[in-house]
gemmi code that builds the backbone of each chain (N, CA, C; Angstrom):
import gemmi

chains = {
    "A": [
        ("MET", (17.191, 43.308, -10.446), (18.222, 44.801, -10.342), (16.961, 45.657, -8.807)),
        ("PHE", (16.067, 45.272, -9.275), (14.911, 45.718, -8.069), (15.557, 45.635, -7.343)),
        ("VAL", (16.284, 44.802, -6.590), (17.021, 44.541, -5.265), (17.932, 45.322, -4.745)),
        ("VAL", (18.710, 45.473, -6.239), (20.310, 46.268, -5.626), (19.228, 47.881, -5.533)),
        ("TYR", (18.473, 48.596, -6.087), (17.909, 49.770, -5.743), (16.933, 49.733, -4.752)),
        ("LEU", (16.339, 48.727, -4.262), (15.885, 48.721, -2.885), (16.512, 48.487, -1.987)),
        ("LEU", (18.392, 48.157, -2.078), (19.151, 47.706, -1.430), (19.124, 49.633, -0.586)),
        ("TRP", (19.703, 49.964, -1.799), (20.867, 51.854, -1.922), (19.695, 52.480, -1.101)),
        ("VAL", (18.708, 52.265, -2.274), (17.207, 53.459, -1.740), (17.346, 52.883, 0.089)),
        ("THR", (16.981, 52.108, 0.264), (16.865, 51.537, 1.740), (17.966, 52.014, 3.043)),
        ("PHE", (18.973, 51.294, 2.943), (20.392, 51.865, 3.391), (20.496, 53.347, 3.405)),
        ("VAL", (20.405, 54.312, 2.241), (20.432, 55.759, 2.282), (19.335, 56.428, 2.712)),
        ("ALA", (18.430, 56.068, 2.521), (17.127, 56.870, 3.600), (17.193, 56.181, 5.340)),
        ("GLY", (17.292, 54.813, 5.098), (17.588, 54.650, 6.640), (18.378, 54.976, 7.485)),
        ("GLY", (19.830, 54.920, 6.788), (20.719, 55.449, 7.550), (20.654, 56.762, 8.050)),
        ("LEU", (20.482, 57.777, 6.921), (20.745, 58.922, 6.976), (18.481, 59.434, 8.066)),
        ("PHE", (17.937, 58.372, 8.073), (17.036, 58.474, 9.100), (17.332, 58.381, 10.147)),
        ("VAL", (18.256, 57.478, 10.935), (18.565, 56.815, 12.395), (19.440, 57.538, 12.414)),
        ("GLY", (20.054, 57.627, 11.870), (21.922, 58.693, 11.828), (21.385, 59.866, 12.613)),
        ("ILE", (20.624, 60.422, 11.783), (19.935, 62.393, 12.337), (19.666, 61.628, 13.802)),
        ("ALA", (18.374, 60.813, 13.949), (17.669, 61.013, 14.954), (18.497, 60.716, 16.158)),
        ("ALA", (19.653, 59.743, 16.075), (20.513, 59.988, 17.369), (21.243, 61.355, 17.438)),
        ("ILE", (21.593, 62.118, 16.372), (22.055, 63.335, 16.937), (21.379, 64.025, 17.409)),
        ("LEU", (20.108, 64.011, 17.065), (18.827, 64.667, 17.451), (18.666, 64.006, 18.976)),
        ("PHE", (18.829, 62.743, 18.653), (19.054, 62.244, 20.909), (19.782, 62.865, 21.536)),
        ("MET", (20.993, 62.921, 21.462), (22.241, 63.213, 21.866), (22.456, 65.311, 22.078)),
        ("GLN", (21.571, 65.445, 21.199), (21.226, 66.840, 21.560), (20.166, 66.944, 22.477)),
        ("ASP", (19.616, 66.543, 22.717), (18.682, 66.602, 23.848), (18.534, 66.099, 24.901)),
        ("ASN", (19.420, 64.609, 24.683), (19.703, 64.015, 26.214), (21.094, 64.229, 26.638)),
        ("GLY", (22.190, 64.726, 25.888), (23.164, 64.358, 26.181), (24.395, 62.626, 25.685)),
        ("PHE", (25.541, 63.666, 25.582), (26.357, 62.309, 24.997), (26.327, 60.585, 25.219)),
        ("SER", (25.668, 60.040, 24.223), (26.374, 58.624, 24.924), (26.723, 57.440, 23.767)),
        ("ILE", (27.755, 56.695, 23.986), (28.587, 56.185, 23.191), (27.737, 55.514, 22.799)),
        ("ALA", (27.029, 54.583, 23.137), (25.954, 53.810, 22.357), (25.261, 54.584, 20.818)),
        ("VAL", (24.960, 55.815, 21.363), (24.132, 56.524, 20.342), (24.650, 56.973, 19.764)),
        ("ALA", (26.356, 57.605, 20.566), (27.199, 58.220, 19.566), (27.248, 57.307, 18.035)),
        ("LEU", (28.057, 55.801, 18.631), (28.455, 54.551, 17.832), (27.066, 54.793, 16.401)),
        ("ASN", (26.094, 55.074, 16.984), (25.055, 54.454, 15.906), (24.990, 55.526, 15.156)),
        ("ALA", (25.311, 56.714, 15.182), (25.084, 57.672, 14.469), (26.203, 57.754, 13.395)),
        ("LEU", (27.321, 57.511, 14.006), (28.675, 57.013, 13.114), (28.434, 55.936, 12.031)),
        ("CYS", (28.173, 55.231, 12.651), (27.726, 53.781, 11.694), (26.531, 54.036, 10.297)),
        ("TYR", (25.264, 54.518, 11.210), (24.329, 54.694, 10.495), (24.962, 55.763, 9.258)),
        ("LEU", (25.299, 56.694, 9.333), (25.502, 58.065, 8.629), (26.367, 57.652, 7.827)),
        ("GLY", (27.612, 56.690, 8.340), (28.853, 56.651, 7.363), (27.992, 55.562, 5.894)),
        ("ILE", (26.715, 55.040, 6.880), (26.190, 53.813, 5.527), (25.511, 54.362, 4.763)),
        ("ALA", (24.636, 55.123, 5.248), (24.210, 56.195, 4.180), (25.354, 57.199, 3.041)),
        ("LEU", (26.378, 57.620, 3.179), (26.975, 58.544, 3.006), (27.694, 57.584, 1.822)),
        ("TYR", (27.543, 56.226, 2.332), (29.211, 55.409, 1.110), (27.650, 54.832, 0.681)),
        ("GLY", (26.861, 54.751, 0.292), (25.455, 54.797, -0.209), (24.912, 55.404, -1.412)),
        ("LEU", (24.868, 56.583, -0.884), (24.376, 57.632, -2.121), (24.980, 57.805, -3.078)),
        ("PRO", (26.480, 57.833, -3.243), (27.398, 57.671, -4.635), (26.744, 56.581, -5.308)),
        ("LYS", (26.849, 55.398, -4.916), (26.240, 53.727, -5.310), (24.304, 54.186, -5.721)),
        ("LEU", (23.779, 54.947, -4.673), (22.266, 54.962, -5.304), (22.450, 55.979, -6.860)),
        ("TYR", (23.347, 57.284, -6.399), (23.219, 57.888, -7.975), (23.708, 57.007, -9.137)),
        ("LYS", (25.235, 56.803, -8.922), (25.252, 55.730, -9.611), (24.134, 54.791, -10.542)),
        ("PHE", (23.166, 54.370, -9.749), (22.393, 53.390, -9.994), (21.721, 54.181, -10.759)),
        ("VAL", (20.864, 55.094, -10.314), (19.786, 56.072, -11.164), (19.903, 57.092, -11.831)),
        ("PHE", (20.928, 56.867, -11.908), (21.429, 58.678, -13.351), (22.524, 58.037, -13.946)),
        ("LYS", (23.699, 57.120, -14.067), (24.591, 56.435, -14.817), (24.165, 55.284, -15.461)),
        ("ARG", (23.874, 54.575, -15.425), (23.320, 52.945, -16.166), (22.951, 52.815, -17.428)),
        ("GLY", (24.044, 51.842, -17.597), (23.969, 52.061, -19.020), (25.312, 52.794, -19.282)),
    ],
    "B": [
        ("MET", (-1.827, 56.511, 15.620), (-1.823, 55.096, 15.393), (-3.087, 54.472, 15.286)),
        ("PRO", (-3.527, 53.805, 14.179), (-5.207, 52.638, 14.177), (-4.713, 51.648, 14.958)),
        ("ASP", (-5.443, 51.627, 15.929), (-5.797, 49.933, 16.348), (-6.904, 49.183, 16.304)),
        ("ILE", (-6.827, 47.857, 16.426), (-7.882, 46.929, 15.369), (-7.800, 45.704, 16.724)),
        ("THR", (-8.321, 45.772, 17.172), (-8.319, 44.565, 18.420), (-9.460, 43.289, 18.577)),
        ("ILE", (-9.020, 42.400, 18.404), (-9.975, 41.371, 18.086), (-9.522, 41.006, 19.349)),
        ("TRP", (-10.580, 40.253, 20.403), (-10.010, 39.282, 21.208), (-8.984, 39.715, 22.254)),
        ("GLY", (-8.861, 41.230, 22.205), (-7.876, 41.222, 23.433), (-6.616, 41.811, 22.316)),
        ("ILE", (-6.856, 41.500, 21.321), (-4.887, 41.547, 20.654), (-5.664, 42.632, 19.635)),
        ("ASN", (-4.190, 43.359, 19.821), (-3.839, 44.472, 18.768), (-3.596, 43.843, 17.213)),
        ("VAL", (-4.244, 43.268, 16.335), (-4.216, 42.784, 15.498), (-2.683, 43.339, 14.557)),
        ("ILE", (-2.309, 44.553, 14.293), (-1.095, 44.969, 13.917), (-0.260, 45.271, 14.199)),
        ("GLU", (-0.437, 45.267, 15.525), (0.882, 45.801, 16.457), (0.930, 44.240, 16.318)),
        ("THR", (0.438, 42.951, 16.903), (0.963, 41.613, 17.033), (1.215, 41.678, 15.024)),
        ("SER", (1.001, 41.608, 14.559), (1.681, 41.445, 12.923), (3.061, 41.753, 13.007)),
        ("PHE", (2.923, 43.015, 13.295), (3.939, 43.199, 13.125), (5.589, 42.689, 13.528)),
        ("ARG", (4.988, 42.586, 15.323), (5.467, 41.925, 16.220), (6.027, 40.296, 15.012)),
        ("TRP", (5.533, 39.694, 15.283), (5.097, 38.265, 14.222), (6.067, 38.527, 12.677)),
        ("LEU", (6.011, 39.389, 12.141), (6.593, 39.901, 11.535), (8.135, 39.919, 10.984)),
        ("HIS", (8.326, 40.646, 12.248), (9.705, 41.008, 12.465), (10.717, 39.553, 12.892)),
        ("ALA", (9.948, 39.066, 14.024), (10.565, 37.670, 14.234), (10.752, 36.335, 13.428)),
        ("MET", (9.779, 36.218, 12.348), (9.707, 35.855, 11.581), (10.432, 35.757, 10.437)),
        ("MET", (11.060, 36.988, 10.437), (12.129, 38.267, 8.887), (13.348, 37.188, 9.810)),
        ("VAL", (13.617, 37.355, 10.975), (14.529, 37.474, 11.315), (14.838, 35.437, 11.770)),
        ("ALA", (13.835, 34.177, 11.840), (14.166, 33.281, 11.875), (14.161, 32.785, 10.264)),
        ("GLY", (13.448, 33.732, 8.916), (13.539, 33.142, 7.885), (15.233, 33.484, 7.527)),
        ("TRP", (16.120, 34.776, 7.605), (16.958, 35.546, 7.671), (17.725, 33.579, 7.537)),
        ("LEU", (18.183, 33.901, 9.584), (18.976, 32.584, 9.530), (18.670, 30.820, 8.632)),
        ("LEU", (17.630, 30.608, 9.197), (17.344, 29.649, 7.857), (18.023, 29.286, 6.687)),
        ("PHE", (17.097, 30.569, 5.551), (17.574, 30.397, 4.543), (19.344, 30.667, 4.447)),
        ("ASP", (19.762, 31.208, 5.248), (21.380, 31.574, 5.687), (21.676, 30.462, 5.259)),
        ("PHE", (21.302, 29.541, 6.423), (22.180, 28.820, 6.198), (21.262, 27.407, 5.311)),
        ("LEU", (20.670, 27.502, 4.410), (20.480, 26.343, 3.174), (21.928, 27.210, 2.430)),
        ("VAL", (21.929, 28.558, 2.075), (23.117, 28.907, 1.320), (24.204, 28.309, 1.874)),
        ("TYR", (24.687, 28.475, 2.919), (25.761, 27.341, 3.201), (26.147, 26.104, 3.231)),
        ("TRP", (24.718, 25.403, 3.141), (25.183, 24.040, 2.785), (25.049, 23.956, 1.484)),
        ("LEU", (24.912, 24.627, 0.484), (24.405, 24.308, -0.320), (25.583, 24.795, -1.380)),
        ("HIS", (26.205, 25.690, -0.851), (27.842, 26.000, -1.073), (29.434, 25.055, -1.274)),
        ("PHE", (28.814, 24.444, -0.784), (30.045, 23.195, -1.066), (29.951, 22.539, -1.887)),
        ("ASP", (28.808, 22.046, -2.493), (28.947, 21.190, -3.791), (29.376, 22.721, -5.148)),
        ("VAL", (28.330, 23.587, -4.641), (29.106, 25.188, -5.794), (30.428, 25.076, -6.029)),
        ("LYS", (31.288, 24.757, -4.360), (32.175, 25.180, -5.191), (34.117, 24.055, -4.950)),
        ("ASN", (33.030, 22.671, -5.454), (34.092, 21.478, -5.369), (33.871, 20.965, -6.937)),
        ("PRO", (35.241, 21.613, -7.596), (35.052, 21.278, -9.078), (35.060, 19.526, -9.289)),
        ("LYS", (34.999, 18.877, -8.092), (34.795, 17.277, -8.838), (33.736, 17.099, -8.805)),
        ("VAL", (32.177, 17.837, -7.988), (30.686, 17.343, -8.416), (31.051, 18.020, -10.158)),
        ("PRO", (29.826, 16.988, -10.853), (29.365, 17.471, -12.035), (28.987, 18.801, -12.323)),
        ("LEU", (29.500, 19.298, -13.491), (29.708, 21.110, -13.808), (27.425, 21.318, -13.883)),
        ("GLU", (27.185, 20.124, -13.872), (25.443, 20.499, -14.229), (24.751, 20.910, -13.002)),
        ("ALA", (25.405, 19.984, -11.996), (24.908, 19.557, -11.129), (25.731, 21.135, -10.084)),
        ("ARG", (26.466, 21.045, -10.253), (27.292, 22.793, -9.502), (26.338, 24.224, -9.525)),
        ("LEU", (25.845, 23.727, -11.559), (25.346, 25.142, -11.958), (23.522, 25.206, -11.119)),
        ("GLU", (23.320, 23.948, -11.777), (21.942, 23.807, -11.103), (21.739, 24.350, -8.906)),
        ("ARG", (22.844, 23.707, -8.376), (22.423, 24.825, -6.881), (22.638, 25.782, -6.943)),
        ("ALA", (24.347, 26.446, -7.613), (24.200, 27.403, -7.469), (23.057, 28.747, -7.663)),
        ("LYS", (22.355, 27.977, -9.071), (21.299, 28.694, -8.943), (20.118, 28.643, -8.197)),
        ("ILE", (20.086, 27.675, -7.697), (19.109, 27.694, -6.201), (19.859, 28.375, -5.623)),
        ("MET", (20.743, 28.622, -5.455), (21.767, 29.448, -3.998), (21.641, 30.706, -4.620)),
        ("HIS", (21.836, 31.461, -5.537), (21.609, 32.730, -5.776), (19.868, 32.967, -5.836)),
        ("GLY", (18.925, 32.250, -5.874), (17.568, 32.413, -5.510), (17.175, 32.531, -4.281)),
        ("ILE", (17.915, 31.454, -3.343), (17.807, 31.873, -1.976), (17.871, 33.079, -1.378)),
        ("ASP", (19.685, 33.414, -1.884), (19.696, 34.499, -1.550), (19.561, 35.283, -1.978)),
        ("ARG", (18.699, 35.714, -2.885), (17.824, 36.711, -2.995), (17.181, 36.991, -1.774)),
        ("ILE", (16.323, 36.416, -1.696), (15.226, 36.238, -0.743), (15.759, 36.919, 1.217)),
        ("VAL", (17.118, 36.245, 1.406), (17.858, 36.671, 1.874), (18.172, 37.673, 2.260)),
        ("ALA", (18.410, 38.684, 0.858), (18.810, 40.033, 0.684), (17.560, 40.548, 1.457)),
        ("TYR", (16.370, 40.129, 0.388), (15.200, 41.196, 0.876), (14.786, 41.453, 2.438)),
        ("ILE", (15.266, 39.809, 2.856), (14.468, 39.871, 4.445), (15.767, 40.963, 5.100)),
        ("PHE", (17.059, 41.168, 4.484), (17.954, 41.477, 5.290), (17.299, 43.308, 5.593)),
        ("ILE", (17.076, 43.681, 3.842), (17.156, 44.933, 3.279), (15.938, 45.418, 4.277)),
        ("LEU", (15.144, 44.465, 4.390), (13.159, 44.955, 4.736), (13.539, 44.480, 6.457)),
        ("THR", (14.304, 44.130, 6.936), (14.751, 44.444, 8.345), (14.642, 45.465, 9.082)),
        ("LEU", (15.061, 46.568, 8.637), (15.211, 47.897, 9.043), (13.961, 48.842, 9.078)),
        ("PRO", (13.259, 48.788, 8.194), (12.300, 49.640, 8.141), (10.472, 48.692, 8.537)),
        ("VAL", (11.167, 47.320, 9.076), (9.992, 46.848, 9.925), (10.706, 47.430, 10.910)),
        ("GLY", (12.034, 47.434, 11.814), (12.122, 47.482, 12.409), (11.823, 48.935, 13.511)),
        ("ILE", (12.052, 49.903, 12.313), (11.568, 51.372, 12.805), (10.517, 51.945, 12.948)),
        ("ILE", (9.185, 50.903, 11.644), (8.174, 51.165, 12.096), (7.299, 50.242, 13.147)),
        ("LEU", (8.292, 49.412, 13.793), (7.658, 48.508, 15.123), (8.046, 49.754, 16.208)),
        ("CYS", (9.169, 50.447, 16.061), (8.915, 51.108, 17.164), (8.295, 52.260, 17.549)),
        ("TYR", (7.983, 52.989, 16.538), (7.000, 54.135, 16.585), (5.700, 53.537, 16.622)),
        ("TYR", (5.637, 52.280, 16.569), (4.225, 51.896, 17.026), (4.175, 51.248, 18.070)),
        ("THR", (5.101, 50.475, 18.711), (5.261, 50.026, 19.969), (5.757, 51.778, 21.125)),
        ("ASP", (5.397, 52.680, 20.451), (5.441, 53.823, 21.243), (7.059, 53.761, 21.960)),
        ("ASN", (8.273, 52.932, 21.172), (9.430, 53.702, 21.679), (10.247, 53.600, 20.748)),
        ("LEU", (10.909, 54.953, 21.018), (11.789, 55.531, 20.509), (13.273, 54.992, 20.018)),
        ("LEU", (13.786, 55.324, 18.952), (14.786, 54.456, 18.313), (15.604, 53.910, 19.294)),
        ("PHE", (16.095, 55.411, 20.595), (16.648, 55.547, 21.143), (16.184, 55.184, 22.958)),
        ("SER", (15.514, 54.593, 23.188), (14.907, 55.060, 23.910), (14.901, 54.602, 25.487)),
        ("SER", (15.957, 52.767, 25.232), (16.827, 52.206, 26.108), (17.838, 51.652, 25.537)),
        ("ALA", (18.748, 51.533, 26.809), (20.250, 50.607, 26.420), (19.705, 49.551, 25.397)),
        ("TRP", (19.399, 49.056, 25.699), (19.473, 47.449, 24.750), (18.781, 47.317, 23.588)),
        ("LEU", (17.702, 49.079, 23.297), (16.992, 48.938, 22.276), (18.860, 49.814, 21.238)),
        ("THR", (19.123, 50.366, 21.428), (20.158, 51.449, 21.028), (21.401, 50.287, 20.738)),
        ("TRP", (21.845, 49.466, 21.829), (22.537, 48.355, 21.358), (22.101, 47.403, 19.929)),
        ("LYS", (20.843, 47.093, 20.020), (20.782, 46.310, 19.158), (20.412, 47.095, 17.806)),
        ("HIS", (20.044, 48.382, 18.089), (20.797, 48.739, 16.813), (21.912, 49.504, 16.318)),
        ("PHE", (22.905, 49.396, 16.866), (24.395, 49.311, 17.006), (24.237, 47.783, 16.188)),
        ("LEU", (24.471, 47.093, 16.759), (24.174, 45.589, 16.684), (23.903, 45.235, 15.321)),
        ("TYR", (23.169, 46.119, 14.597), (22.520, 45.651, 12.841), (23.336, 46.409, 12.135)),
        ("ALA", (23.502, 47.613, 12.484), (24.021, 48.520, 11.836), (25.775, 48.109, 11.273)),
        ("VAL", (26.611, 46.874, 12.178), (27.514, 46.348, 11.937), (26.719, 45.158, 11.172)),
        ("ILE", (25.600, 44.505, 10.975), (25.335, 43.699, 9.985), (25.631, 44.446, 8.462)),
        ("VAL", (24.921, 45.546, 8.544), (24.489, 46.154, 7.349), (26.117, 46.751, 6.680)),
        ("ILE", (27.339, 46.396, 7.819), (28.212, 47.130, 6.880), (29.197, 45.494, 6.923)),
        ("ASP", (28.888, 44.204, 6.857), (29.255, 43.190, 6.900), (29.362, 42.963, 5.683)),
        ("GLY", (27.505, 43.092, 5.725), (26.577, 42.383, 4.387), (27.024, 43.474, 2.760)),
        ("LEU", (27.439, 44.846, 3.611), (27.733, 45.233, 2.359), (29.491, 45.078, 1.748)),
        ("CYS", (30.415, 44.346, 2.570), (31.239, 43.599, 2.214), (31.442, 42.382, 1.424)),
        ("LEU", (29.989, 42.046, 1.367), (30.210, 40.681, 0.720), (28.879, 40.839, -0.490)),
        ("ILE", (28.940, 42.024, -1.379), (28.027, 41.943, -2.149), (28.809, 42.409, -3.706)),
        ("PRO", (29.922, 42.625, -3.250), (30.805, 42.368, -4.458), (31.318, 41.101, -5.113)),
        ("ILE", (31.621, 40.538, -3.938), (31.349, 38.916, -4.566), (30.638, 38.323, -4.626)),
        ("SER", (29.286, 38.556, -4.436), (27.780, 38.173, -4.329), (27.556, 37.421, -6.633)),
        ("GLY", (27.757, 36.830, -6.860), (27.174, 36.126, -7.842), (28.185, 35.712, -9.033)),
        ("THR", (29.649, 35.318, -8.313), (30.059, 34.800, -9.072), (30.245, 33.610, -8.940)),
        ("ALA", (29.975, 32.534, -8.494), (29.607, 31.194, -8.705), (28.386, 31.181, -10.206)),
        ("VAL", (27.368, 31.577, -10.182), (26.870, 31.425, -10.891), (27.450, 31.594, -12.791)),
        ("ARG", (27.885, 33.186, -12.585), (28.720, 34.051, -13.499), (29.925, 32.982, -14.472)),
        ("ASN", (30.419, 32.117, -13.206), (31.569, 31.956, -13.387), (31.348, 30.102, -14.305)),
        ("LEU", (30.237, 29.477, -13.713), (29.888, 28.388, -14.037), (29.215, 28.398, -15.462)),
        ("LYS", (28.519, 29.277, -15.259), (28.339, 29.164, -16.944), (29.372, 29.897, -17.908)),
        ("ALA", (29.945, 30.303, -17.316), (31.095, 30.516, -18.620), (32.060, 29.388, -18.744)),
        ("ILE", (32.605, 28.218, -17.766), (32.414, 27.268, -17.847), (32.292, 25.840, -18.967)),
        ("LYS", (30.872, 26.272, -18.775), (29.488, 25.559, -19.463), (29.536, 26.135, -21.067)),
        ("ASN", (29.953, 27.167, -21.179), (30.098, 27.479, -22.321), (31.412, 27.805, -23.275)),
        ("GLY", (31.708, 26.688, -22.457), (33.542, 26.214, -23.113), (34.702, 27.225, -22.839)),
        ("ALA", (34.655, 27.830, -21.830), (35.993, 28.896, -21.596), (36.836, 28.238, -21.392)),
        ("GLU", (38.508, 28.770, -21.539), (39.821, 27.812, -21.931), (40.125, 28.073, -20.259)),
        ("ASN", (39.620, 29.362, -19.271), (40.322, 29.161, -18.217), (39.746, 28.700, -16.997)),
        ("VAL", (38.781, 27.430, -17.243), (38.557, 26.529, -16.240), (39.109, 26.442, -14.664)),
        ("ASP", (40.463, 26.360, -15.056), (40.923, 26.452, -13.073), (41.048, 27.782, -12.661)),
        ("GLU", (41.267, 28.475, -13.665), (41.075, 30.025, -12.723), (39.982, 30.256, -12.043)),
        ("LEU", (39.068, 30.744, -13.342), (37.011, 30.342, -12.919), (36.966, 29.444, -11.252)),
        ("ASN", (37.438, 28.483, -11.524), (36.792, 27.307, -10.285), (37.171, 27.675, -8.972)),
        ("HIS", (38.986, 28.486, -8.792), (39.879, 29.102, -7.968), (39.163, 30.633, -7.497)),
        ("GLN", (38.279, 31.058, -8.825), (38.223, 32.256, -8.322), (36.646, 31.825, -7.401)),
        ("ILE", (36.020, 30.390, -7.938), (34.559, 30.679, -7.222), (35.018, 30.255, -5.615)),
        ("LYS", (36.102, 29.181, -5.571), (36.326, 28.803, -4.276), (36.865, 30.200, -3.099)),
        ("HIS", (37.788, 30.428, -3.816), (38.596, 31.856, -3.217), (37.687, 32.771, -2.666)),
        ("HIS", (36.485, 33.638, -3.438), (35.418, 34.269, -2.969), (34.783, 33.766, -1.730)),
        ("MET", (34.601, 32.574, -2.148), (33.639, 31.598, -1.068), (33.680, 31.504, 0.240)),
        ("ASN", (35.329, 31.058, 0.477), (36.071, 31.150, 1.221), (36.393, 32.395, 2.545)),
        ("ILE", (36.638, 33.581, 1.007), (36.714, 34.987, 1.640), (35.437, 35.596, 2.544)),
        ("ALA", (33.869, 34.933, 1.933), (32.770, 35.331, 2.126), (32.761, 34.797, 4.086)),
        ("MET", (33.282, 33.359, 4.063), (33.022, 33.414, 5.045), (33.140, 33.385, 6.255)),
        ("PRO", (33.864, 34.290, 7.093), (34.007, 34.752, 8.375), (33.127, 36.398, 8.086)),
        ("ALA", (32.882, 36.943, 7.222), (31.869, 37.775, 7.478), (30.005, 36.843, 7.659)),
        ("VAL", (30.236, 35.923, 7.386), (28.495, 35.067, 7.122), (28.585, 34.411, 8.643)),
        ("PHE", (29.788, 34.235, 8.734), (29.920, 33.636, 10.475), (29.701, 35.085, 11.639)),
        ("VAL", (30.212, 36.134, 10.953), (29.987, 37.250, 11.953), (28.550, 37.553, 11.964)),
        ("VAL", (27.913, 38.002, 10.454), (26.453, 38.092, 10.368), (25.563, 36.891, 11.259)),
        ("TRP", (25.888, 35.863, 11.589), (24.712, 34.494, 12.626), (25.192, 35.100, 13.964)),
        ("ALA", (26.091, 35.451, 14.193), (26.480, 35.823, 15.818), (26.454, 36.899, 15.881)),
        ("LEU", (25.891, 37.729, 15.340), (25.015, 38.748, 15.097), (23.745, 39.148, 15.434)),
        ("VAL", (23.044, 38.121, 14.312), (21.811, 37.882, 14.316), (21.356, 36.734, 15.435)),
        ("ILE", (21.964, 36.152, 16.105), (22.022, 35.059, 17.041), (21.859, 36.032, 18.491)),
        ("ALA", (23.240, 37.190, 18.409), (23.024, 37.951, 19.606), (22.273, 38.853, 19.765)),
        ("ILE", (21.421, 39.597, 19.027), (20.651, 40.609, 18.858), (19.162, 39.907, 18.989)),
        ("SER", (18.890, 38.341, 18.391), (18.154, 37.766, 19.267), (17.340, 37.640, 20.383)),
        ("ILE", (18.661, 37.145, 21.020), (18.901, 36.863, 22.201), (18.627, 38.125, 23.621)),
        ("LEU", (18.955, 39.576, 23.331), (18.923, 40.656, 23.264), (17.380, 41.133, 23.669)),
        ("THR", (17.040, 40.878, 22.540), (15.109, 41.207, 22.245), (14.611, 40.578, 23.230)),
        ("LEU", (14.426, 38.772, 23.187), (13.980, 38.296, 23.986), (14.415, 38.623, 25.455)),
        ("LEU", (15.374, 38.980, 26.070), (15.456, 39.057, 27.078), (14.480, 40.457, 27.388)),
        ("ASN", (14.571, 41.003, 27.120), (13.896, 42.274, 27.118), (12.569, 42.756, 26.576)),
        ("LEU", (12.210, 41.004, 26.288), (10.675, 41.529, 25.512), (9.746, 41.262, 26.650)),
        ("LYS", (8.171, 42.480, 26.522), (7.644, 42.425, 27.433), (6.216, 41.969, 26.745)),
        ("GLN", (5.344, 41.918, 27.974), (3.968, 41.629, 26.986), (3.039, 42.907, 27.246)),
        ("PRO", (2.625, 43.398, 25.877), (1.961, 44.613, 25.693), (1.254, 45.021, 26.313)),
        ("GLU", (0.429, 44.254, 27.375), (-1.093, 44.450, 28.202), (-0.342, 45.453, 29.189)),
        ("ASP", (0.399, 44.302, 29.949), (0.514, 44.525, 31.584), (2.351, 45.304, 31.332)),
        ("GLN", (2.731, 45.283, 30.638), (4.558, 45.216, 30.264), (4.915, 44.732, 31.276)),
        ("GLU", (4.950, 43.443, 31.563), (5.919, 42.515, 32.374), (7.124, 41.535, 31.635)),
        ("TYR", (7.705, 41.566, 31.378), (9.114, 40.486, 30.662), (8.514, 39.392, 30.501)),
        ("PHE", (8.623, 38.847, 29.739), (8.710, 37.367, 29.352), (9.508, 36.175, 29.841)),
        ("PHE", (10.518, 36.770, 29.744), (11.575, 36.118, 29.934), (12.631, 36.568, 31.018)),
        ("ARG", (11.932, 37.470, 31.966), (12.596, 38.029, 33.046), (11.497, 37.980, 34.233)),
        ("ASP", (12.646, 38.038, 35.282), (11.849, 38.168, 36.511), (11.658, 39.667, 37.352)),
        ("ALA", (10.258, 39.977, 36.622), (10.004, 41.308, 37.040), (10.730, 42.389, 37.825)),
        ("SER", (11.271, 41.079, 39.399), (11.195, 41.838, 40.664), (12.663, 41.712, 41.121)),
        ("MET", (13.673, 40.649, 39.989), (15.021, 40.558, 40.395), (15.475, 42.013, 39.261)),
        ("VAL", (14.670, 42.457, 38.509), (15.370, 43.692, 37.415), (14.900, 44.692, 38.445)),
        ("THR", (14.149, 44.479, 39.556), (13.511, 46.297, 40.096), (14.592, 46.013, 41.199)),
        ("VAL", (14.988, 45.317, 41.944), (16.217, 44.779, 42.618), (17.531, 45.293, 42.257)),
        ("ALA", (17.474, 45.012, 40.676), (18.919, 45.335, 40.524), (18.999, 47.068, 39.818)),
        ("GLU", (18.301, 47.571, 39.793), (17.948, 48.308, 39.213), (17.836, 49.638, 40.320)),
        ("GLN", (17.231, 49.323, 41.563), (17.882, 50.174, 42.739), (19.023, 49.542, 43.548)),
        ("ASN", (19.411, 48.554, 43.003), (20.838, 48.318, 43.584), (22.071, 49.755, 42.599)),
        ("ARG", (21.491, 49.824, 41.772), (22.454, 50.859, 40.631), (22.230, 52.315, 40.889)),
        ("SER", (20.437, 52.536, 41.724), (20.766, 53.818, 41.806), (20.663, 53.791, 43.331)),
    ],
}
model = gemmi.Model(1)
for chain_id, residues in chains.items():
    chain = gemmi.Chain(chain_id)
    for i, (resn, *xyz) in enumerate(residues, 1):
        res = gemmi.Residue()
        res.name, res.seqid = resn, gemmi.SeqId(i, " ")
        for name, pos in zip(("N", "CA", "C"), xyz):
            atom = gemmi.Atom()
            atom.name, atom.element = name, gemmi.Element(name[0])
            atom.pos, atom.b_iso = gemmi.Position(*pos), 0.0
            res.add_atom(atom)
        chain.add_residue(res)
    model.add_chain(chain)
structure = gemmi.Structure()
structure.add_model(model)
structure.setup_entities()
């Protein structure tokens, strides 16, 4: 079970971190397709993982 | 950031670089072991005890792969900041992060079907009546996972090549596997 917690915690936290960093980078340096794809993918991963993490933490059993 | 230098080598930075590289090498190696074991696990002609034993080994190795897969992201981020490279400071690093995101999305597709083999083989051992159906489910799940596994391998190899071609010596910032003068000429041509 620990590996499942680690997976969702890492991907939600990591996804938000990299996704927000990508948006901030574009705010400072202008639009770039590669950075935009990063923002899209990492924020998507974080948003997908958020309800899963919530379920594991609060609705187990 | 703290610096511990022994014989001119920054121990923390070098350790993180090696950890990052070894994690990727271990990822590919262990994933290949899982791939090699899966042939016997999905084959109904192999004795049940042998299949169950291999499935348990496969599941254990898969757990190591999962840890490596998960921890590659934080180790990579720490390495970026430790080496004074912002996450999107260069084109190759940006594309590398994007390829890793594709691997994560690909890996998330595999989560729902992981553990089928051990679960079904234990049910067969405990006398389940629908043996054919359980065997078919094992084979089906393993076969639909294969394209996703091959995509992961291809992307990990692509990321490794991308990284090796852009690897620099920390001291004088020279490329390891590229001719610096050629890079300069290419940059001048572009500008």
